[in-house]
Each structure stands twice: as C-alpha cells, then as structure tokens.
SEPAVO-788237 format. One record per residue (C-alpha): residue number from 1; residue in three letters; chain; x, y, z. Coordinates in Angstrom, 2 decimals. Layout:
residues N
<node><n>NUM</n><res>ALA</res><chain>A</chain><x>X</x><y>Y</y><z>Z</z></node>
...
END
This chain:
residues 164
<node><n>1</n><res>UNK</res><chain>A</chain><x>0.00</x><y>0.00</y><z>0.00</z></node>
<node><n>2</n><res>UNK</res><chain>A</chain><x>1.20</x><y>3.51</y><z>-0.74</z></node>
<node><n>3</n><res>UNK</res><chain>A</chain><x>1.48</x><y>5.47</y><z>2.50</z></node>
<node><n>4</n><res>UNK</res><chain>A</chain><x>2.32</x><y>9.11</y><z>3.10</z></node>
<node><n>5</n><res>UNK</res><chain>A</chain><x>4.59</x><y>9.81</y><z>6.04</z></node>
<node><n>6</n><res>UNK</res><chain>A</chain><x>4.82</x><y>13.32</y><z>7.51</z></node>
<node><n>7</n><res>UNK</res><chain>A</chain><x>8.32</x><y>14.60</y><z>8.15</z></node>
<node><n>8</n><res>UNK</res><chain>A</chain><x>10.52</x><y>17.67</y><z>8.40</z></node>
<node><n>9</n><res>UNK</res><chain>A</chain><x>13.78</x><y>18.45</y><z>6.64</z></node>
<node><n>10</n><res>UNK</res><chain>A</chain><x>15.82</x><y>17.37</y><z>9.73</z></node>
<node><n>11</n><res>UNK</res><chain>A</chain><x>13.70</x><y>14.20</y><z>9.82</z></node>
<node><n>12</n><res>UNK</res><chain>A</chain><x>14.51</x><y>13.60</y><z>6.16</z></node>
<node><n>13</n><res>UNK</res><chain>A</chain><x>18.21</x><y>14.01</y><z>6.93</z></node>
<node><n>14</n><res>UNK</res><chain>A</chain><x>17.85</x><y>11.43</y><z>9.71</z></node>
<node><n>15</n><res>UNK</res><chain>A</chain><x>16.12</x><y>9.03</y><z>7.35</z></node>
<node><n>16</n><res>UNK</res><chain>A</chain><x>18.95</x><y>9.34</y><z>4.87</z></node>
<node><n>17</n><res>UNK</res><chain>A</chain><x>21.56</x><y>8.72</y><z>7.63</z></node>
<node><n>18</n><res>UNK</res><chain>A</chain><x>19.75</x><y>5.73</y><z>9.15</z></node>
<node><n>19</n><res>UNK</res><chain>A</chain><x>18.37</x><y>4.43</y><z>5.83</z></node>
<node><n>20</n><res>UNK</res><chain>A</chain><x>14.97</x><y>3.93</y><z>7.47</z></node>
<node><n>21</n><res>UNK</res><chain>A</chain><x>12.04</x><y>5.80</y><z>8.97</z></node>
<node><n>22</n><res>UNK</res><chain>A</chain><x>11.37</x><y>4.69</y><z>12.50</z></node>
<node><n>23</n><res>UNK</res><chain>A</chain><x>11.01</x><y>3.61</y><z>15.18</z></node>
<node><n>24</n><res>UNK</res><chain>A</chain><x>7.68</x><y>1.90</y><z>14.69</z></node>
<node><n>25</n><res>UNK</res><chain>A</chain><x>4.80</x><y>2.26</y><z>15.09</z></node>
<node><n>26</n><res>UNK</res><chain>A</chain><x>4.53</x><y>5.12</y><z>12.62</z></node>
<node><n>27</n><res>UNK</res><chain>A</chain><x>1.46</x><y>7.21</y><z>11.97</z></node>
<node><n>28</n><res>UNK</res><chain>A</chain><x>0.94</x><y>7.45</y><z>8.22</z></node>
<node><n>29</n><res>UNK</res><chain>A</chain><x>-1.82</x><y>8.38</y><z>5.82</z></node>
<node><n>30</n><res>UNK</res><chain>A</chain><x>-3.20</x><y>6.28</y><z>2.98</z></node>
<node><n>31</n><res>UNK</res><chain>A</chain><x>-6.19</x><y>5.46</y><z>0.83</z></node>
<node><n>32</n><res>UNK</res><chain>A</chain><x>-8.09</x><y>3.27</y><z>3.28</z></node>
<node><n>33</n><res>UNK</res><chain>A</chain><x>-11.46</x><y>1.54</y><z>2.91</z></node>
<node><n>34</n><res>UNK</res><chain>A</chain><x>-12.90</x><y>4.23</y><z>5.21</z></node>
<node><n>35</n><res>UNK</res><chain>A</chain><x>-11.63</x><y>6.97</y><z>2.89</z></node>
<node><n>36</n><res>UNK</res><chain>A</chain><x>-13.05</x><y>5.18</y><z>-0.16</z></node>
<node><n>37</n><res>UNK</res><chain>A</chain><x>-16.43</x><y>4.98</y><z>1.56</z></node>
<node><n>38</n><res>UNK</res><chain>A</chain><x>-16.28</x><y>8.57</y><z>2.79</z></node>
<node><n>39</n><res>UNK</res><chain>A</chain><x>-15.37</x><y>9.92</y><z>-0.66</z></node>
<node><n>40</n><res>UNK</res><chain>A</chain><x>-17.03</x><y>7.37</y><z>-2.93</z></node>
<node><n>41</n><res>UNK</res><chain>A</chain><x>-16.97</x><y>9.56</y><z>-6.03</z></node>
<node><n>42</n><res>UNK</res><chain>A</chain><x>-13.18</x><y>10.09</y><z>-6.00</z></node>
<node><n>43</n><res>UNK</res><chain>A</chain><x>-10.77</x><y>8.24</y><z>-8.23</z></node>
<node><n>44</n><res>UNK</res><chain>A</chain><x>-7.48</x><y>6.87</y><z>-6.87</z></node>
<node><n>45</n><res>UNK</res><chain>A</chain><x>-5.52</x><y>10.00</y><z>-7.74</z></node>
<node><n>46</n><res>UNK</res><chain>A</chain><x>-7.97</x><y>12.23</y><z>-5.84</z></node>
<node><n>47</n><res>UNK</res><chain>A</chain><x>-7.94</x><y>9.90</y><z>-2.85</z></node>
<node><n>48</n><res>UNK</res><chain>A</chain><x>-4.14</x><y>9.80</y><z>-2.77</z></node>
<node><n>49</n><res>UNK</res><chain>A</chain><x>-4.11</x><y>13.59</y><z>-2.88</z></node>
<node><n>50</n><res>UNK</res><chain>A</chain><x>-6.39</x><y>13.68</y><z>0.18</z></node>
<node><n>51</n><res>UNK</res><chain>A</chain><x>-4.08</x><y>11.27</y><z>2.04</z></node>
<node><n>52</n><res>UNK</res><chain>A</chain><x>-1.02</x><y>13.33</y><z>1.11</z></node>
<node><n>53</n><res>UNK</res><chain>A</chain><x>-2.76</x><y>16.54</y><z>2.23</z></node>
<node><n>54</n><res>UNK</res><chain>A</chain><x>-3.49</x><y>14.97</y><z>5.61</z></node>
<node><n>55</n><res>UNK</res><chain>A</chain><x>0.19</x><y>14.00</y><z>5.91</z></node>
<node><n>56</n><res>UNK</res><chain>A</chain><x>1.15</x><y>17.60</y><z>5.09</z></node>
<node><n>57</n><res>UNK</res><chain>A</chain><x>-1.11</x><y>18.78</y><z>7.93</z></node>
<node><n>58</n><res>UNK</res><chain>A</chain><x>0.65</x><y>16.35</y><z>10.25</z></node>
<node><n>59</n><res>UNK</res><chain>A</chain><x>3.98</x><y>17.75</y><z>9.05</z></node>
<node><n>60</n><res>UNK</res><chain>A</chain><x>2.86</x><y>21.16</y><z>10.35</z></node>
<node><n>61</n><res>UNK</res><chain>A</chain><x>2.57</x><y>19.64</y><z>13.81</z></node>
<node><n>62</n><res>UNK</res><chain>A</chain><x>6.05</x><y>18.15</y><z>13.53</z></node>
<node><n>63</n><res>UNK</res><chain>A</chain><x>7.34</x><y>21.61</y><z>12.61</z></node>
<node><n>64</n><res>UNK</res><chain>A</chain><x>5.61</x><y>23.05</y><z>15.69</z></node>
<node><n>65</n><res>UNK</res><chain>A</chain><x>7.46</x><y>20.51</y><z>17.83</z></node>
<node><n>66</n><res>UNK</res><chain>A</chain><x>10.83</x><y>21.45</y><z>16.30</z></node>
<node><n>67</n><res>UNK</res><chain>A</chain><x>11.34</x><y>25.23</y><z>16.38</z></node>
<node><n>68</n><res>UNK</res><chain>A</chain><x>14.74</x><y>24.92</y><z>14.65</z></node>
<node><n>69</n><res>UNK</res><chain>A</chain><x>13.44</x><y>23.01</y><z>11.63</z></node>
<node><n>70</n><res>UNK</res><chain>A</chain><x>13.13</x><y>24.97</y><z>8.38</z></node>
<node><n>71</n><res>UNK</res><chain>A</chain><x>9.50</x><y>25.90</y><z>7.84</z></node>
<node><n>72</n><res>UNK</res><chain>A</chain><x>8.85</x><y>23.56</y><z>4.93</z></node>
<node><n>73</n><res>UNK</res><chain>A</chain><x>6.40</x><y>20.67</y><z>5.12</z></node>
<node><n>74</n><res>UNK</res><chain>A</chain><x>7.79</x><y>17.30</y><z>4.05</z></node>
<node><n>75</n><res>UNK</res><chain>A</chain><x>5.79</x><y>14.23</y><z>3.07</z></node>
<node><n>76</n><res>UNK</res><chain>A</chain><x>7.47</x><y>10.98</y><z>2.08</z></node>
<node><n>77</n><res>UNK</res><chain>A</chain><x>5.58</x><y>8.53</y><z>-0.13</z></node>
<node><n>78</n><res>UNK</res><chain>A</chain><x>6.47</x><y>4.89</y><z>0.50</z></node>
<node><n>79</n><res>UNK</res><chain>A</chain><x>5.17</x><y>1.54</y><z>-0.64</z></node>
<node><n>80</n><res>UNK</res><chain>A</chain><x>4.67</x><y>-0.65</y><z>2.42</z></node>
<node><n>81</n><res>UNK</res><chain>A</chain><x>3.58</x><y>-4.31</y><z>2.40</z></node>
<node><n>82</n><res>UNK</res><chain>A</chain><x>0.02</x><y>-4.71</y><z>3.68</z></node>
<node><n>83</n><res>UNK</res><chain>A</chain><x>1.18</x><y>-7.06</y><z>6.44</z></node>
<node><n>84</n><res>UNK</res><chain>A</chain><x>3.21</x><y>-4.18</y><z>7.94</z></node>
<node><n>85</n><res>UNK</res><chain>A</chain><x>0.08</x><y>-2.08</y><z>8.45</z></node>
<node><n>86</n><res>UNK</res><chain>A</chain><x>-1.80</x><y>-2.03</y><z>11.72</z></node>
<node><n>87</n><res>UNK</res><chain>A</chain><x>-5.14</x><y>-0.42</y><z>12.32</z></node>
<node><n>88</n><res>UNK</res><chain>A</chain><x>-6.64</x><y>1.55</y><z>9.49</z></node>
<node><n>89</n><res>UNK</res><chain>A</chain><x>-8.64</x><y>4.73</y><z>9.27</z></node>
<node><n>90</n><res>UNK</res><chain>A</chain><x>-12.08</x><y>5.21</y><z>10.74</z></node>
<node><n>91</n><res>UNK</res><chain>A</chain><x>-14.74</x><y>7.79</y><z>9.99</z></node>
<node><n>92</n><res>UNK</res><chain>A</chain><x>-13.14</x><y>10.42</y><z>12.24</z></node>
<node><n>93</n><res>UNK</res><chain>A</chain><x>-9.72</x><y>10.05</y><z>10.56</z></node>
<node><n>94</n><res>UNK</res><chain>A</chain><x>-10.33</x><y>8.06</y><z>7.38</z></node>
<node><n>95</n><res>UNK</res><chain>A</chain><x>-6.77</x><y>8.35</y><z>6.02</z></node>
<node><n>96</n><res>UNK</res><chain>A</chain><x>-4.83</x><y>7.32</y><z>9.13</z></node>
<node><n>97</n><res>UNK</res><chain>A</chain><x>-2.95</x><y>4.03</y><z>9.18</z></node>
<node><n>98</n><res>UNK</res><chain>A</chain><x>-0.33</x><y>2.62</y><z>11.51</z></node>
<node><n>99</n><res>UNK</res><chain>A</chain><x>2.88</x><y>1.19</y><z>10.08</z></node>
<node><n>100</n><res>UNK</res><chain>A</chain><x>4.07</x><y>-1.45</y><z>12.54</z></node>
<node><n>101</n><res>UNK</res><chain>A</chain><x>7.69</x><y>-1.76</y><z>11.31</z></node>
<node><n>102</n><res>UNK</res><chain>A</chain><x>10.30</x><y>0.85</y><z>10.40</z></node>
<node><n>103</n><res>UNK</res><chain>A</chain><x>10.14</x><y>1.83</y><z>6.73</z></node>
<node><n>104</n><res>UNK</res><chain>A</chain><x>13.42</x><y>1.20</y><z>4.86</z></node>
<node><n>105</n><res>UNK</res><chain>A</chain><x>14.68</x><y>3.97</y><z>2.61</z></node>
<node><n>106</n><res>UNK</res><chain>A</chain><x>14.36</x><y>1.57</y><z>-0.32</z></node>
<node><n>107</n><res>UNK</res><chain>A</chain><x>10.56</x><y>1.66</y><z>0.13</z></node>
<node><n>108</n><res>UNK</res><chain>A</chain><x>10.41</x><y>5.46</y><z>-0.24</z></node>
<node><n>109</n><res>UNK</res><chain>A</chain><x>9.31</x><y>6.25</y><z>-3.79</z></node>
<node><n>110</n><res>UNK</res><chain>A</chain><x>9.19</x><y>10.07</y><z>-3.69</z></node>
<node><n>111</n><res>UNK</res><chain>A</chain><x>9.34</x><y>13.12</y><z>-1.50</z></node>
<node><n>112</n><res>UNK</res><chain>A</chain><x>6.96</x><y>16.08</y><z>-1.48</z></node>
<node><n>113</n><res>UNK</res><chain>A</chain><x>8.32</x><y>19.33</y><z>-0.04</z></node>
<node><n>114</n><res>UNK</res><chain>A</chain><x>7.21</x><y>22.95</y><z>0.14</z></node>
<node><n>115</n><res>UNK</res><chain>A</chain><x>8.81</x><y>25.42</y><z>-2.22</z></node>
<node><n>116</n><res>UNK</res><chain>A</chain><x>10.94</x><y>28.11</y><z>-0.59</z></node>
<node><n>117</n><res>UNK</res><chain>A</chain><x>8.21</x><y>30.62</y><z>-1.51</z></node>
<node><n>118</n><res>UNK</res><chain>A</chain><x>5.91</x><y>28.91</y><z>0.99</z></node>
<node><n>119</n><res>UNK</res><chain>A</chain><x>8.21</x><y>29.32</y><z>4.02</z></node>
<node><n>120</n><res>UNK</res><chain>A</chain><x>6.61</x><y>32.52</y><z>5.38</z></node>
<node><n>121</n><res>UNK</res><chain>A</chain><x>3.06</x><y>31.13</y><z>5.12</z></node>
<node><n>122</n><res>UNK</res><chain>A</chain><x>4.09</x><y>27.81</y><z>6.65</z></node>
<node><n>123</n><res>UNK</res><chain>A</chain><x>5.77</x><y>29.65</y><z>9.55</z></node>
<node><n>124</n><res>UNK</res><chain>A</chain><x>2.54</x><y>31.61</y><z>10.13</z></node>
<node><n>125</n><res>UNK</res><chain>A</chain><x>0.50</x><y>28.39</y><z>10.01</z></node>
<node><n>126</n><res>UNK</res><chain>A</chain><x>2.79</x><y>26.70</y><z>12.54</z></node>
<node><n>127</n><res>UNK</res><chain>A</chain><x>2.52</x><y>29.71</y><z>14.87</z></node>
<node><n>128</n><res>UNK</res><chain>A</chain><x>-1.28</x><y>29.70</y><z>14.52</z></node>
<node><n>129</n><res>UNK</res><chain>A</chain><x>-1.72</x><y>26.00</y><z>15.38</z></node>
<node><n>130</n><res>UNK</res><chain>A</chain><x>-2.33</x><y>26.44</y><z>19.14</z></node>
<node><n>131</n><res>UNK</res><chain>A</chain><x>-5.02</x><y>29.09</y><z>18.58</z></node>
<node><n>132</n><res>UNK</res><chain>A</chain><x>-6.56</x><y>27.06</y><z>15.76</z></node>
<node><n>133</n><res>UNK</res><chain>A</chain><x>-6.72</x><y>24.01</y><z>18.03</z></node>
<node><n>134</n><res>UNK</res><chain>A</chain><x>-8.52</x><y>26.18</y><z>20.60</z></node>
<node><n>135</n><res>UNK</res><chain>A</chain><x>-11.21</x><y>27.06</y><z>18.08</z></node>
<node><n>136</n><res>UNK</res><chain>A</chain><x>-10.01</x><y>30.45</y><z>16.82</z></node>
<node><n>137</n><res>UNK</res><chain>A</chain><x>-11.51</x><y>30.80</y><z>13.33</z></node>
<node><n>138</n><res>UNK</res><chain>A</chain><x>-8.93</x><y>33.35</y><z>12.18</z></node>
<node><n>139</n><res>UNK</res><chain>A</chain><x>-6.11</x><y>31.01</y><z>13.21</z></node>
<node><n>140</n><res>UNK</res><chain>A</chain><x>-7.82</x><y>28.11</y><z>11.44</z></node>
<node><n>141</n><res>UNK</res><chain>A</chain><x>-7.93</x><y>30.24</y><z>8.31</z></node>
<node><n>142</n><res>UNK</res><chain>A</chain><x>-4.16</x><y>30.79</y><z>8.57</z></node>
<node><n>143</n><res>UNK</res><chain>A</chain><x>-3.52</x><y>27.07</y><z>9.10</z></node>
<node><n>144</n><res>UNK</res><chain>A</chain><x>-5.80</x><y>26.15</y><z>6.20</z></node>
<node><n>145</n><res>UNK</res><chain>A</chain><x>-3.96</x><y>28.72</y><z>4.08</z></node>
<node><n>146</n><res>UNK</res><chain>A</chain><x>-0.86</x><y>26.55</y><z>4.20</z></node>
<node><n>147</n><res>UNK</res><chain>A</chain><x>-2.71</x><y>24.14</y><z>1.93</z></node>
<node><n>148</n><res>UNK</res><chain>A</chain><x>-2.77</x><y>26.85</y><z>-0.72</z></node>
<node><n>149</n><res>UNK</res><chain>A</chain><x>0.85</x><y>25.88</y><z>-1.37</z></node>
<node><n>150</n><res>UNK</res><chain>A</chain><x>1.22</x><y>22.70</y><z>-3.37</z></node>
<node><n>151</n><res>UNK</res><chain>A</chain><x>4.04</x><y>20.43</y><z>-2.32</z></node>
<node><n>152</n><res>UNK</res><chain>A</chain><x>6.68</x><y>19.92</y><z>-4.97</z></node>
<node><n>153</n><res>UNK</res><chain>A</chain><x>7.53</x><y>16.39</y><z>-6.09</z></node>
<node><n>154</n><res>UNK</res><chain>A</chain><x>11.08</x><y>15.09</y><z>-5.74</z></node>
<node><n>155</n><res>UNK</res><chain>A</chain><x>12.53</x><y>11.80</y><z>-6.96</z></node>
<node><n>156</n><res>UNK</res><chain>A</chain><x>14.33</x><y>9.75</y><z>-4.32</z></node>
<node><n>157</n><res>UNK</res><chain>A</chain><x>17.74</x><y>10.57</y><z>-5.76</z></node>
<node><n>158</n><res>UNK</res><chain>A</chain><x>17.01</x><y>14.28</y><z>-5.20</z></node>
<node><n>159</n><res>UNK</res><chain>A</chain><x>16.19</x><y>13.92</y><z>-1.49</z></node>
<node><n>160</n><res>UNK</res><chain>A</chain><x>19.82</x><y>14.26</y><z>-0.27</z></node>
<node><n>161</n><res>UNK</res><chain>A</chain><x>19.98</x><y>17.73</y><z>-1.86</z></node>
<node><n>162</n><res>UNK</res><chain>A</chain><x>16.91</x><y>18.82</y><z>0.10</z></node>
<node><n>163</n><res>UNK</res><chain>A</chain><x>18.22</x><y>17.49</y><z>3.40</z></node>
<node><n>164</n><res>UNK</res><chain>A</chain><x>21.38</x><y>19.54</y><z>3.05</z></node>
END
C-alpha cells in the first residue's frame, strides 16, 4: 500500500543517515477503505491527494514541535507491504494508518516538499496551530492557508539535496 509519512527536513536528513524511517509504530496516511467509503466519487488520484494533504497537515505539527526546523512541510511517499500495516482509518480520521515496522529507505518512492516561496506562510500556520486548536476561526484560516501551497515532487535521488 502507498502510504504518506509526515516529516521535516531534519527528519529527512535522519532518514537518509539511518536508511529507514522509524522507530515503529509510525502514523501514516493512505487510501483506506474508510476513505473510499467517505469519498465514494473520487478516483485513486484524488484519494491519494487527500491522504497526502493529511500527511502535510501532520507535518505542520512536527514543525511546531521542532522550532529549529526549516518551515517547509515534508511528506514521504512509500510503498509498504500490507502485512506491515496495523489499524486503518475510521470515519473520524479516514486516512490514518499505523505502520508497525520501520520503513526502509528503499521503500520510499518520492518526496513532497514545500517550495521556498511557501516558508513565510508555513511559519505563520505553525505559529497559529495552538489558537486554531482552541477554536479560533482566524487562526484556522491561517492554518488552512498553508494548503494553498502545493508540495513539490522530488525523486528519491534528489532527497539528499533537500536534506542539506
């Protein structure tokens, strides 16, 4: 199954050093049966976009936890064997899956990273997260605005250049 793993640029650098994403269990996002049921009219490409967008939102939270990380969302797409997946999404979080083993670098098929032009808006979204979580509509608008920036696609051989 294709899963989308939220990360940061320092997290990407760690993945490249260790040659795996871990430790398990890992929270990832994917096209689950719950998502297919929730969004029955979507084709696979649309559903994968939804899963990737949810991973990008989770990347914002990782950025909030690491004040020194560059303010660029990172999502890693990986193909994981079905037997390495734990519980799947439900109707409250239809894209969430649990990966029960570390993901080797060889399973990563692409990276998706914010353009440098998005840095200021991503920084504002990270700063607005606490207020948005408390129900502030203006802060939610700022956080949602981060999604106005499409993540750029990078081949696996390009990932070391991003990590620095």
